[in-house]
C-alpha positions in Angstrom: 0.0 0.0 0.0 1.5 3.3 -1.1 1.3 6.5 1.0 1.3 9.6 -1.0 1.9 13.2 0.0 2.0 16.4 -2.0 5.6 15.9 -3.1 6.4 12.3 -2.0 5.5 8.7 -2.7 6.2 6.2 0.1 6.3 2.7 -1.4 7.1 -0.4 0.3 10.5 -1.8 -0.4 10.8 -4.8 -2.7 13.6 -7.1 -3.5 15.0 -4.8 -6.4 15.4 -1.8 -4.0 18.5 -3.0 -2.1 20.8 -0.4 -3.5 18.4 2.4 -2.8 18.0 1.1 0.8 21.7 0.7 1.2 22.3 4.3 0.0 20.3 5.5 2.9 21.2 3.1 5.8 24.9 3.0 5.0 25.3 6.8 5.0 27.1 8.0 8.2 25.4 11.5 8.1 21.9 10.1 7.7 22.4 7.4 10.4 24.2 9.5 12.9 21.1 10.3 15.0 19.5 6.9 14.4 22.3 4.3 15.1 25.4 6.5 15.6 26.9 5.6 12.2 26.0 4.0 8.8 25.6 0.3 8.5 28.0 -1.9 6.5 26.7 -3.5 3.4 26.6 -6.8 5.1 24.5 -5.5 8.0 22.3 -3.5 5.5 21.6 -6.8 3.6 20.6 -8.6 6.8 18.3 -5.7 7.7 16.9 -5.6 4.1 15.9 -9.3 4.4 13.9 -8.4 7.5 12.4 -5.4 5.8 11.2 -7.6 2.9 9.8 -10.2 5.3 8.0 -7.5 7.3 6.6 -5.9 4.2 5.3 -9.1 2.8 3.6 -10.2 6.0 1.8 -6.9 6.7 -0.6 -4.9 4.6 -0.9 -1.7 6.6 2.6 -1.2 8.0 6.1 -1.8 7.0 9.2 0.0 5.6 9.0 2.4 2.7 11.3 4.0 0.3 10.6 7.7 0.0 10.5 9.0 -3.6 10.5 12.6 -4.7 7.6 12.6 -7.1 9.0 15.3 -9.4 12.2 13.4 -10.2 11.5 9.8 -9.1 14.6 9.9 -7.0 14.8 7.9 -3.7 15.6 10.4 -1.0 15.0 8.5 2.1 13.1 5.8 4.0 10.1 5.9 6.3 8.6 3.2 8.5 5.5 2.2 10.5 6.3 -0.8 12.7 4.9 -2.2 15.9 6.6 -1.0 19.1 5.8 -2.9 22.2 2.3 -4.2 22.7 0.2 -1.1 22.7 1.6 1.1 19.9 3.0 1.6 16.4 6.3 3.6 15.9 6.8 5.8 12.9 10.4 6.5 11.8 12.1 8.3 8.9 15.4 9.4 7.4 16.3 11.6 4.5 19.5 12.2 2.6 21.1 15.5 3.7 20.3 17.5 0.5 16.6 17.1 1.4 16.8 18.4 5.0 15.1 21.6 6.0 12.7 21.6 3.0 9.5 20.5 4.8 9.7 16.9 3.6 9.9 15.5 7.1 6.8 17.2 8.4 5.0 16.0 5.2 6.0 12.5 5.9 5.2 12.6 9.6 1.7 14.0 8.9 0.9 11.3 6.2 2.4 8.5 8.2 0.3 9.6 11.2 -2.9 9.8 9.1 -2.2 6.4 7.7 -1.9 5.0 11.1 -5.1 6.7 12.3 -7.0 5.3 9.3 -5.7 1.7 9.2 -4.2 1.1 12.7 -6.3 3.1 15.0 -6.4 0.5 17.7 -3.1 1.6 19.2 -1.2 4.8 19.9 1.3 6.2 17.5 4.7 7.1 18.7 8.3 8.1 17.6 11.7 7.7 19.1 14.1 10.6 18.8 17.8 10.8 19.9 18.1 13.5 22.5 20.7 15.3 20.3 18.5 15.4 17.3 16.8 18.8 18.0 15.6 19.2 14.3 13.7 16.0 14.4 12.3 16.7 17.9 11.1 20.2 16.7 9.3 18.8 13.6 7.6 16.0 15.6 6.4 18.6 18.1 5.1 20.7 15.3 3.2 17.7 14.1 1.4 17.2 17.4 3.7 14.7 19.1 4.6 15.2 22.7 7.4 13.8 24.8 6.2 11.2 27.2 9.4 9.7 28.4 13.1 10.2 28.3 15.0 6.9 28.3 17.8 4.9 26.8 17.0 2.9 23.6 19.6 0.8 21.9 22.4 2.3 23.9 21.5 6.0 23.2 19.6 8.6 25.3 16.4 9.4 23.5 12.9 10.8 23.9 9.7 8.7 23.3 7.0 10.9 21.7 3.3 10.2 21.4 0.8 11.7 18.9 -1.9 13.6 20.6 
């Protein structure tokens, strides 16, 4: 199921999309606030296998390549995945040339709307590294509020919930 915004198309990854996926998740600058550094191709391949399995097994959530409609260029990834028992997590990353152009808010709003339409039985949340002020600010502008400061995968972070 595709999620479309004014300028972006979010399409679930398929087997032929590994290079586009790797271009994002192996990029140190993109992954700095997600995992601390870019993944190796070997780790990216393992993650991609999980992505394909998740996408195949679930109609309304999964991991998406983010495509700039005007150029058909893959500029990032987005996700909706279960987080704990009572909620879904949204997540996203864009290549640096596409930062600070409003794409992130566009994605967050449309991911949230998708969750509310198809996955409304649980809360919607996001995880943000404490040092990622830009992402925290855009989530707050999109009606997410911090409900916990914690450590997640070895990094200090905020958990935010859509209100």
